[in-house]
C-alpha positions as CSV (number, residue, x, y, z in Angstrom):
1,M,-0.2,0.1,0.0
2,A,1.1,3.5,-1.0
3,K,2.4,6.0,1.7
4,N,0.6,8.9,1.9
5,I,2.8,12.5,2.5
6,L,1.4,15.7,2.7
7,V,3.5,18.5,1.5
8,I,2.9,22.1,3.2
9,E,4.9,24.4,1.1
10,D,4.0,27.7,-0.5
11,N,7.0,27.9,-3.2
12,V,5.3,26.4,-5.8
13,D,8.7,25.0,-7.3
14,I,9.6,23.4,-4.4
15,A,6.6,22.0,-4.1
16,R,6.5,20.5,-7.5
17,L,10.2,19.2,-7.2
18,V,9.5,17.6,-4.1
19,M,6.4,16.3,-5.5
20,V,7.6,15.0,-8.8
21,N,10.6,13.0,-7.0
22,L,8.5,11.3,-3.9
23,R,6.0,10.0,-6.7
24,S,8.4,8.7,-8.7
25,K,8.9,6.5,-5.7
26,Q,5.5,5.1,-5.6
27,L,4.7,7.5,-2.7
28,H,1.3,9.3,-2.8
29,V,1.7,12.9,-2.2
30,D,-0.9,15.8,-1.3
31,Y,0.0,19.5,-1.4
32,A,-1.2,22.5,0.6
33,A,0.1,26.0,-0.4
34,D,-0.8,27.9,2.9
35,G,-0.3,26.8,6.8
36,S,-4.1,27.1,7.7
37,T,-5.1,24.7,5.1
38,G,-2.4,22.3,5.7
39,L,-3.1,21.9,9.1
40,D,-6.4,21.2,8.7
41,M,-5.2,18.3,5.9
42,A,-2.8,17.0,8.5
43,L,-5.4,16.9,11.4
44,T,-7.2,14.2,9.5
45,G,-4.4,12.0,10.6
46,R,-4.6,9.8,7.2
47,Y,-0.8,10.8,6.6
48,Q,2.4,8.7,7.2
49,L,4.7,11.9,6.5
50,V,4.4,15.7,6.9
51,I,7.0,17.6,4.6
52,L,6.5,21.2,6.3
53,D,7.8,24.3,5.6
54,L,9.1,26.7,8.3
55,M,7.9,30.0,6.7
56,L,4.4,29.9,5.5
57,P,1.2,32.3,5.0
58,A,-1.8,32.1,7.4
59,M,0.6,29.9,9.9
60,D,4.0,29.2,10.3
61,G,5.1,25.5,10.4
62,L,6.0,25.6,13.9
63,D,2.5,26.8,14.9
64,I,1.5,23.6,12.9
65,C,3.9,20.9,14.2
66,R,3.1,22.7,18.1
67,T,-0.7,22.0,17.1
68,L,-0.7,18.8,15.9
69,R,1.3,17.1,18.9
70,S,-0.9,19.3,21.3
71,E,-4.1,17.3,19.3
72,K,-2.1,13.9,19.7
73,I,-1.2,13.9,16.4
74,Y,2.0,11.9,16.1
75,T,2.5,11.9,12.4
76,P,6.4,12.2,11.5
77,V,6.9,15.8,10.4
78,L,10.3,16.7,8.2
79,M,10.4,20.5,8.4
80,L,12.1,22.6,5.8
81,T,13.7,25.8,6.5
82,A,15.6,28.6,4.9
83,R,16.9,29.8,7.9
84,T,20.1,28.6,8.9
85,S,20.5,29.6,12.4
86,E,20.9,26.7,15.0
87,L,18.3,28.2,17.2
88,D,15.8,27.8,14.5
89,R,16.5,24.2,13.9
90,V,16.3,23.3,17.7
91,L,13.0,25.3,18.0
92,G,11.5,22.9,15.1
93,L,12.4,19.7,16.9
94,E,11.8,20.8,20.3
95,V,8.0,21.4,19.3
96,G,7.9,18.0,17.7
97,A,9.2,17.8,14.4
98,D,11.5,14.5,13.7
99,D,13.8,15.9,11.0
100,Y,14.7,19.2,9.3
101,L,16.3,20.2,5.9
102,T,17.4,23.5,5.3
103,K,17.2,25.2,1.8
104,P,18.8,24.9,-0.9
105,F,18.5,20.7,-0.3
106,S,19.6,18.0,-2.5
107,V,16.9,15.8,-4.0
108,P,18.6,12.7,-3.2
109,E,18.9,13.8,0.7
110,L,15.2,14.7,0.8
111,V,14.5,11.2,-0.5
112,A,16.8,9.8,1.8
113,R,15.6,11.3,5.1
114,V,11.8,10.5,3.8
115,N,13.0,6.9,3.5
116,A,14.4,7.0,6.9
117,I,11.5,8.4,8.4
118,L,9.2,5.9,7.0
119,R,11.5,3.1,8.1
120,R,11.7,4.3,11.4
121,S,7.5,4.7,11.5
122,D,7.6,1.2,9.8
123,Q,9.6,-0.2,12.6
124,Y,7.4,1.9,15.9
125,Q,3.9,1.2,14.6
126,P,4.4,-2.9,15.2
127,A,6.1,-2.3,18.5
128,R,3.3,-0.3,19.6
129,E,0.8,-2.9,18.1
130,T,2.1,-5.9,20.2
131,Q,2.8,-3.4,23.6
132,E,-1.3,-3.2,24.0
133,G,-1.3,-3.5,27.7
134,A,2.1,-3.9,28.4
135,A,2.5,-0.9,30.9
136,L,5.6,-0.7,32.5
137,Q,5.3,0.5,36.2
138,F,8.0,2.0,38.4
139,G,7.1,2.7,41.6
140,K,4.3,5.3,41.4
141,L,4.9,5.9,37.9
142,C,3.3,4.1,35.2
143,V,4.2,4.2,31.5
144,D,1.5,3.1,28.7
145,P,2.7,2.8,25.7
146,D,-0.5,2.0,23.9
147,R,-2.6,4.9,25.4
148,R,0.6,7.3,25.3
149,Q,-0.1,7.9,29.1
150,V,1.8,8.8,31.8
151,L,0.6,8.2,35.3
152,I,2.3,9.2,38.6
153,G,-0.4,7.4,41.2
154,D,-3.7,8.7,40.4
155,R,-2.4,12.3,38.3
156,N,-2.2,12.5,34.7
157,I,1.3,13.7,33.6
158,E,1.0,15.7,30.5
159,L,4.0,15.2,28.2
160,T,5.1,16.3,24.3
161,A,4.9,13.7,21.9
162,R,9.1,13.8,22.0
163,E,8.9,13.8,25.9
164,F,6.7,10.4,25.6
165,E,9.1,8.8,23.4
166,L,12.2,9.5,25.6
167,L,10.7,8.4,28.7
168,W,9.3,5.3,27.0
169,H,13.1,4.7,25.6
170,F,14.3,5.0,28.7
171,A,11.5,3.0,30.6
172,S,11.8,0.4,28.4
173,N,15.8,0.0,29.1
174,P,16.0,0.2,32.8
175,E,19.3,0.8,34.4
176,R,21.2,0.9,30.9
177,V,23.6,4.0,30.5
178,F,23.0,6.0,26.9
179,T,25.1,8.6,25.7
180,R,23.1,12.1,24.4
181,S,24.5,10.9,20.8
182,Q,22.7,7.4,21.4
183,L,19.3,9.1,22.4
184,L,19.4,11.5,19.9
185,D,19.9,8.4,17.3
186,S,17.3,6.3,19.0
187,V,14.6,9.0,19.7
188,W,14.9,11.5,17.3
189,G,16.5,9.6,14.7
190,Y,18.4,10.2,11.4
191,G,20.1,13.6,11.0
192,H,20.5,15.0,14.3
193,A,24.1,14.9,15.0
194,G,26.0,17.5,17.0
195,Y,22.2,18.9,18.8
196,E,23.1,16.9,22.1
197,H,22.0,19.8,24.3
198,T,18.6,18.8,22.7
199,V,18.6,15.9,24.8
200,N,19.4,18.1,28.2
201,S,16.6,20.8,27.3
202,H,14.4,17.7,27.1
203,I,15.3,15.9,29.8
204,N,15.4,18.7,32.1
205,R,11.7,19.3,31.2
206,L,10.7,15.5,31.8
207,R,12.4,15.4,35.3
208,A,10.5,18.7,36.2
209,K,7.0,16.4,35.3
210,I,7.9,13.4,36.7
211,E,10.4,14.0,39.9
212,A,9.1,14.7,43.0
213,D,12.6,16.7,43.4
214,P,14.1,17.3,39.9
215,A,17.3,18.4,41.2
216,N,17.6,15.0,43.2
217,P,15.7,12.9,40.2
218,R,14.6,9.4,41.1
219,Y,13.9,7.8,37.6
220,V,15.9,9.8,35.2
221,I,19.8,9.9,36.5
222,T,22.7,11.4,35.3
223,V,25.8,9.2,35.0
224,W,28.8,12.0,35.0
225,G,31.0,11.8,32.0
226,V,28.5,9.5,29.9
227,G,25.1,10.5,29.6
228,Y,21.6,9.1,31.2
229,K,20.1,6.2,32.9
230,F,16.6,5.1,33.6
231,S,16.1,3.7,37.7
232,G,14.5,0.3,37.4
233,N,14.0,0.0,40.8
234,E,10.6,-1.4,42.2
235,Y,10.0,-2.4,38.1
236,E,6.6,-4.5,37.5
237,Q,5.4,-5.2,33.8
238,G,2.0,-4.9,33.3
239,A,1.0,-3.6,36.8
240,A,-1.4,-0.9,35.8
């Protein structure tokens, strides 16, 4: 079955270039020329990937990505940006984009990144389907992959899509130490080398939400000089 891709791009020439090359790979591609129309299409959830320009009329790419994640639409997002500053790229990742490309980009690189994102999505989906009911319990902390829900006791903890994926990756590998580069590769995926500080900021926000005392964390532990690990004390599977 063909994958459905949504391209949200106001530059007609770039949009046409992207669509022609993706359609040549037997991908089904829809198109929106402004942010408002693109958001309405993306909210249907029928796409396996959204290719999203950062600068758009009506609504910019950051706001679109932020809205999708707040509406619990976890469709992967590949962000296109003409801005070259590191801050712009980091902002894109932190509001929930899965990858980015800086304009001008090469067509082979675009296709490679699209294929990498789709492969990761295919690998993740069967795992989620087999995880139904397999909540992980650590003391009062419960991580439920099927509902994408985190509880501390009876209190629901609101996490962004990326924060949840980071916590699930940790919780699935208790006591294993990960470097920042390994976390970038596993949770953010292809193309994020050099952005280790993105991991730091996500871990700080995650601690602020799940730790009783973020300065003295119980769950997400710093391993000095190496990276981070998740404390697996009081671990139970499927306890929730």
